[in-house]
C-alpha positions in Angstrom: 0.4 114.1 42.6 0.1 110.3 42.8 2.2 109.8 39.7 4.9 112.1 41.2 4.8 110.4 44.6 4.8 106.8 43.2 6.8 106.9 40.0 6.9 103.1 39.6 3.1 103.0 39.6 1.0 103.8 36.5 -1.9 105.9 37.8 -5.0 106.0 35.7 -7.9 108.4 35.9 -11.3 107.4 37.3 -13.8 106.7 34.5 -17.0 105.7 36.1 -18.8 105.4 32.8 -16.6 102.5 31.8 -15.3 101.1 35.1 -17.6 98.0 34.9 -16.1 97.2 31.5 -12.5 98.4 31.7 -9.8 95.8 31.3 -6.7 97.9 31.4 -5.4 96.3 34.6 -4.1 92.9 35.7 -5.5 92.6 39.2 -8.3 94.3 41.2 -8.4 94.6 44.9 -11.0 96.6 47.0 -9.2 99.3 49.0 -10.6 98.0 52.3 -8.9 94.6 51.7 -5.4 96.2 51.8 -5.5 95.9 55.6 -5.3 92.2 55.3 -1.9 92.5 53.7 -0.5 95.5 55.5 -2.1 95.7 58.9 1.1 94.4 60.6 3.3 96.9 58.9 0.8 99.7 59.7 0.6 98.9 63.4 4.4 98.5 63.7 5.1 101.8 62.0 2.5 104.3 63.1 4.6 107.3 62.0 5.9 106.5 58.5 7.9 108.9 56.4 6.0 111.5 54.2 4.7 109.7 51.1 3.0 112.4 49.1 5.4 114.6 47.0 4.0 118.0 46.2 5.2 120.1 43.2 8.4 121.8 44.5 7.8 124.8 42.3 4.4 125.3 43.8 5.7 124.8 47.4 8.2 127.6 46.8 5.3 129.7 45.4 3.3 129.2 48.5 6.2 129.8 50.9 6.8 133.1 49.3 3.1 134.0 49.4 2.9 133.1 53.0 5.9 135.2 53.8 4.2 138.2 52.3 1.5 137.9 55.0 4.0 138.5 57.8 5.9 136.3 60.1 4.9 132.8 60.9 4.2 130.3 62.3 1.6 129.6 59.6 -1.2 127.3 60.8 -3.8 125.9 58.5 -7.3 125.2 59.8 -10.3 123.2 58.6 -13.4 122.9 60.8 -16.0 120.7 58.9 -16.7 118.3 56.1 -18.5 119.0 52.9 -21.0 116.3 54.1 -22.6 117.5 57.3 -25.5 115.2 57.6 -27.0 114.9 61.1 -25.4 111.5 61.8 -21.9 112.9 61.0 -22.3 116.1 63.0 -21.1 114.5 66.3 -17.6 114.3 64.8 -17.4 118.1 64.5 -17.8 121.1 66.8 -18.9 124.7 66.6 -16.2 127.2 65.9 -17.0 128.8 69.3 -15.3 125.8 70.9 -12.0 126.7 69.1 -11.6 129.8 71.3 -8.4 128.5 73.0 -6.7 128.1 69.7 -7.7 131.5 68.4 -6.4 133.1 71.6 -2.8 132.0 70.9 -1.0 135.1 69.9 1.3 135.7 66.9 -0.1 133.0 64.7 -0.9 133.5 61.0 -4.0 131.3 60.4 -4.5 130.0 56.9 -7.8 128.6 55.5 -7.8 125.0 54.4 -11.6 124.7 54.6 -12.5 123.3 51.1 -16.3 123.8 51.2 -18.7 126.5 52.6 -15.9 128.5 54.2 -17.3 132.1 54.0 -19.6 132.0 57.0 -17.0 130.4 59.2 -14.3 132.9 58.2 -16.7 135.7 59.0 -17.6 134.1 62.4 -13.9 133.8 63.4 -13.3 137.4 62.5 -16.4 138.7 64.4 -16.2 136.4 67.4 -12.5 136.3 68.0 -11.1 139.2 66.1 -8.8 136.8 64.2 -8.3 137.1 60.5 -7.9 133.7 58.7 -6.1 134.3 55.4 -8.0 132.8 52.5 -6.7 132.4 48.9 -9.7 132.9 46.6 -7.7 131.8 43.6 -7.1 128.3 45.0 -9.8 125.7 44.3 -9.4 123.7 47.5 -12.0 121.2 46.4 -10.7 120.3 43.0 -7.0 121.3 42.8 -5.6 118.9 45.4 -2.1 119.0 43.9 -1.9 122.7 44.8 -3.5 122.1 48.2 -0.7 119.6 48.9 1.9 122.3 47.9 0.3 124.8 50.2 0.1 122.2 53.0 3.8 121.5 52.7 4.5 125.2 53.0 2.7 125.5 56.4 4.2 125.0 59.8 1.2 123.1 61.2 -2.4 122.2 60.5 -5.4 121.8 62.8 -8.4 119.9 61.5 -11.1 117.3 62.2 -11.0 113.9 60.5 -11.7 115.0 56.9 -9.7 114.8 53.7 -7.6 117.8 54.8 -5.4 115.9 57.4 -5.0 113.0 55.0 -3.2 115.4 52.6 -1.3 117.5 55.2 -0.1 114.4 57.1 0.9 112.7 53.8 3.2 115.6 52.8 4.8 115.6 56.2 3.4 118.7 57.8 2.7 118.6 61.5 -1.0 117.8 61.8 -3.1 118.1 64.9 -6.3 116.1 64.5 -9.4 116.5 66.7 -11.3 113.3 66.9 -14.2 111.6 68.7 -12.7 108.7 70.6 -15.4 106.3 69.5 -16.2 108.0 66.2 -16.6 106.0 63.0 -13.8 108.0 61.3 -11.2 107.4 64.1 -9.6 104.2 63.1 -6.3 102.8 61.7 -7.7 102.8 58.1 -9.6 106.0 58.1 -7.2 108.2 60.0 -4.4 110.5 58.7 -0.9 108.9 58.4 2.4 110.6 58.4 5.5 111.4 60.4 4.0 114.3 62.4 0.4 113.3 63.3 -0.9 114.0 66.7 -4.5 112.9 67.6 -6.5 114.7 70.3 -9.5 112.6 71.3 -12.6 113.4 73.3 -15.1 111.0 74.8 -18.8 111.5 74.0 -19.6 113.4 77.2 -16.6 115.7 77.1 -16.7 119.2 75.4 -14.7 119.8 72.3 -13.3 122.9 74.0 -11.1 120.7 76.2 -9.6 119.2 73.0 -8.8 122.5 71.5 -7.3 123.7 74.8 -4.7 120.9 74.5 -4.1 121.7 70.8 -3.6 125.4 71.7 -0.9 124.4 74.2 0.9 122.6 71.4 0.5 125.4 68.9 1.8 127.9 71.5 5.1 126.0 71.5 5.6 127.0 67.8 
């Protein structure tokens, strides 16, 4: 995906076993240091064009597959990280607090949860009577190129600040991101970037349900 998106750049695979010895590059710069050179451009252009280019053949595949589920809009959802240590939990909510979103009628929800999704999908079905379509043949943790293609075929995505909105925003899909206002993952370097990113923030003392109420209002307009 990176080679397709940036054809003038040679992308090399990670090789941790030899990274301390490899010499197949001219310059090295830690990723965090990029802000020194690009912070002005980033702040002046908060909604850049889509920059990740998914495989067009796979995008068509996913559009056809989504159409087979019934009419859209097709809204992808992801509700947690694969790393849910206690110190990170404040950045996420229980699925019960998503009730406003699941109450929006005539939405086809699509699973974009890449880790431990089964319990959540069952809870959504039992608690809200909503079926979230899941594609068992898609490895959402390892096959990011196909995840990008599926993301590009969706109408909208709702997620917390995980890797999911990084991809969906990058391919240009409308992305609604629920974020803790003072959270460690809500910043100009760690947040999703793209032409259609909307951030919905809550203060520490506020319930997540208020955030999802606002997101639901936006989704209803689809």
